[in-house]
Structure formats: C-alpha cells, structure tokens
C-alpha positions as CSV (number, residue, x, y, z in Angstrom):
1,M,6.1,12.8,2.9
2,K,4.2,11.5,5.3
3,I,3.3,8.3,2.9
4,K,5.7,5.1,3.1
5,K,6.5,1.3,1.8
6,N,4.1,-0.6,2.3
7,D,1.2,1.8,2.8
8,S,-1.9,0.6,1.5
9,V,-3.6,3.2,-1.3
10,I,-5.8,4.0,-3.5
11,I,-5.1,6.6,-6.7
12,I,-7.9,9.9,-6.0
13,T,-7.1,10.5,-10.0
14,G,-6.1,9.6,-13.1
15,K,-6.2,6.7,-15.5
16,D,-7.0,4.4,-12.5
17,K,-8.5,6.8,-10.0
18,G,-10.1,4.6,-7.7
19,K,-7.8,1.7,-7.4
20,T,-6.3,-0.2,-4.6
21,G,-2.3,-0.4,-4.3
22,S,0.6,-1.3,-1.7
23,I,3.4,1.2,-1.7
24,L,6.7,-0.1,-3.2
25,R,9.6,2.5,-3.4
26,V,9.1,6.3,-2.3
27,M,10.9,8.7,-3.6
28,P,11.0,11.4,-1.9
29,K,13.7,13.7,-3.3
30,K,11.3,13.8,-6.4
31,G,7.4,13.1,-4.4
32,V,6.5,10.4,-6.0
33,V,5.8,6.8,-5.7
34,I,5.4,3.2,-6.8
35,V,2.3,1.5,-6.3
36,S,1.8,-2.3,-7.3
37,G,0.0,-3.3,-10.0
38,L,-0.9,1.0,-11.0
39,N,0.5,3.1,-13.7
40,L,1.4,-0.1,-16.0
41,R,3.7,0.7,-18.3
42,K,4.7,-1.0,-21.0
43,K,8.3,-1.5,-22.7
44,H,10.9,-3.4,-24.5
45,Q,13.2,-5.0,-23.8
46,R,15.7,-6.5,-25.8
47,A,16.7,-9.9,-25.9
48,R,19.6,-10.4,-23.9
49,K,21.8,-13.4,-24.9
50,G,22.0,-14.9,-28.3
51,G,19.5,-17.4,-28.7
52,E,17.0,-15.6,-26.6
53,K,13.9,-13.3,-27.2
54,G,13.5,-9.7,-27.1
55,Q,10.4,-9.3,-24.9
56,I,7.5,-6.7,-23.7
57,I,7.0,-5.9,-20.0
58,E,4.8,-4.6,-18.5
59,K,6.6,-2.0,-15.6
60,A,5.1,-0.2,-12.8
61,M,6.1,3.5,-13.1
62,P,6.0,6.3,-10.4
63,I,2.7,8.3,-10.0
64,D,3.1,11.0,-7.7
65,A,2.7,12.0,-4.2
66,S,-0.4,14.0,-4.8
67,N,-2.7,11.5,-7.0
68,V,-2.2,9.2,-3.7
69,M,-4.0,8.5,-0.3
70,V,-4.0,6.5,2.3
71,L,-6.4,3.8,2.8
72,D,-7.4,2.9,6.5
73,K,-7.7,0.2,7.3
74,D,-11.6,0.7,9.8
75,T,-13.4,1.2,7.4
76,K,-11.5,1.0,3.6
77,K,-12.2,4.5,2.7
78,P,-8.9,7.7,1.9
79,V,-7.6,9.6,4.7
80,R,-4.7,12.1,5.5
81,V,-2.7,11.9,7.7
82,G,-1.4,13.5,10.9
83,K,1.0,13.3,13.1
84,K,0.8,12.3,16.7
85,L,3.0,12.9,19.9
86,V,2.8,9.3,21.7
87,G,5.5,8.9,24.5
88,N,8.9,10.4,22.8
89,R,8.3,10.2,19.5
90,F,5.7,11.3,16.8
91,V,2.9,8.6,15.0
92,R,0.6,8.5,12.3
93,I,-3.0,9.2,13.1
94,S,-5.8,8.8,10.7
95,R,-7.0,12.6,10.7
96,K,-11.4,11.6,10.2
97,S,-10.6,8.6,13.3
98,G,-7.6,9.3,15.5
99,K,-6.5,6.7,15.4
100,E,-3.4,5.0,14.4
101,I,-2.3,3.9,11.4
C-alpha cells in the first residue's frame, strides 16, 4: 500500500469528495484507511456507569484506499505515488513532479 500514516490526502469519490485530511490509521490487509474528520458516522454509546447517560458520538469510519489520493505538499493537488531507489533504500516520489514525498 502506497499510503502511510500521517499522509495528507484528498477524497476523490463518495459523499466527502474533495475534502482533505490526514491518515490516522492504515489497514493494508483490508485495503482501507481512516482519515481524520472524514467519513463520519453517528454511533449510539451506552451508559458505562450507573449515573451516566448514553450519548451519540461521531466516529471516523474506514474508507477504501482506492478512494483517496496523496496530496503534493507544494501544489496541494492529488498525485500518484511511485518509488525510486536512492542509495540503498526506496523513497516515495510524486509521479507528476518526481519530488520526494
């Protein structure tokens, strides 16, 4: 998977199309990511203690990794990610500009 935690991404399809956020969690086996503040769902939470009340919380739910693209730091536009051998290790690069991400 070419998307990593803390990457700045843009949603390219769905109800949050065009919105940006950063990656909170990546689940490569399932092929999904969780983006902060996006793809929110309301969850009814029960009272935990006797005197407490139940509440409705908004929770960020997973979104398919194919529905997000990494944002270029300089141009703030979505780019495809490639990799390039630098020294002994591979680094992620922007396909459009060729610069390191």
